[in-house]
C-alpha positions, -999 to 999 in steps of 0.1 A, spaced: -214 52 -636 -248 64 -624 -283 52 -633 -318 58 -619 -338 27 -610 -371 28 -628 -404 10 -624 -397 -12 -654 -367 -26 -636 -387 -42 -607 -391 -78 -597 -426 -92 -587 -421 -79 -552 -416 -43 -563 -378 -41 -556 -353 -35 -583 -345 -67 -600 -310 -80 -591 -302 -87 -627 -307 -50 -636 -282 -41 -609 -258 -68 -620 -260 -54 -655 -252 -19 -643 -221 -32 -624 -209 -51 -655 -213 -20 -677 -193 0 -652 -167 -27 -647 -162 -33 -684 -159 4 -692 -133 7 -664 -114 -24 -676 -114 -13 -712 -97 20 -702 -72 3 -678 -62 -24 -704 -64 0 -734 -84 -26 -754 -116 -45 -758 -125 -68 -728 -150 -95 -722 -165 -106 -689 -152 -141 -679 -162 -144 -642 -183 -128 -615 -173 -140 -580 -181 -130 -545 -213 -112 -554 -232 -99 -524 -265 -81 -523 -265 -61 -490 -297 -40 -493 -325 -37 -519 -326 -9 -545 -359 10 -547 -376 27 -576 -362 62 -580 -329 54 -563 -298 69 -579 -273 40 -582 -236 47 -585 -210 20 -593 -174 24 -582 -145 3 -595 -111 -6 -582 -84 -29 -596 -79 -60 -575 -53 -77 -598 -39 -74 -633 -26 -106 -649 -11 -114 -683 -45 -111 -702 -70 -105 -674 -80 -78 -650 -100 -84 -618 -121 -55 -607 -139 -50 -574 -172 -31 -580 -193 -15 -553 -228 -2 -559 -242 26 -537 -278 39 -537 -290 73 -528 -326 72 -519 -348 99 -534 -344 126 -508 -315 112 -487 -282 129 -484 -260 99 -476 -258 69 -500 -259 33 -487 -239 3 -501 -263 -20 -518 -240 -45 -536 -204 -55 -541 -188 -81 -564 -156 -91 -580 -156 -92 -618 -129 -106 -641 -124 -94 -676 -100 -107 -703 -85 -84 -730 -93 -97 -764 -86 -89 -801 -113 -84 -828 -115 -122 -832 -121 -127 -794 -86 -142 -787 -70 -132 -754 -44 -104 -757 -16 -94 -733 -25 -63 -713 10 -49 -714 27 -21 -695 17 8 -717 1 40 -705 -33 35 -688 -57 64 -681 
């Protein structure tokens, strides 16, 4: 997932607000987890969150997801965020975290992930 950091997303110091970046990571992770589990997921935990570098206005932020673990009803996803400064060629890692999602039915009850086909 990619997004451009905009002025409305800044904290009082002029850097991009960490909550905005966390939101982008959760959106990327939940989309990834939904596809891997073939069903609706909800975020149940965020662990090991580390902010390495600030994100600046105008940065192109990209989130990358990898499966850490798949349980009976849960999937744990490592998410890294990289920023490409306005005119820079090489991106820099700005954050990483581990997010856990649980597959749920329409009523919010945990559902088995299963072994079916996963894109």
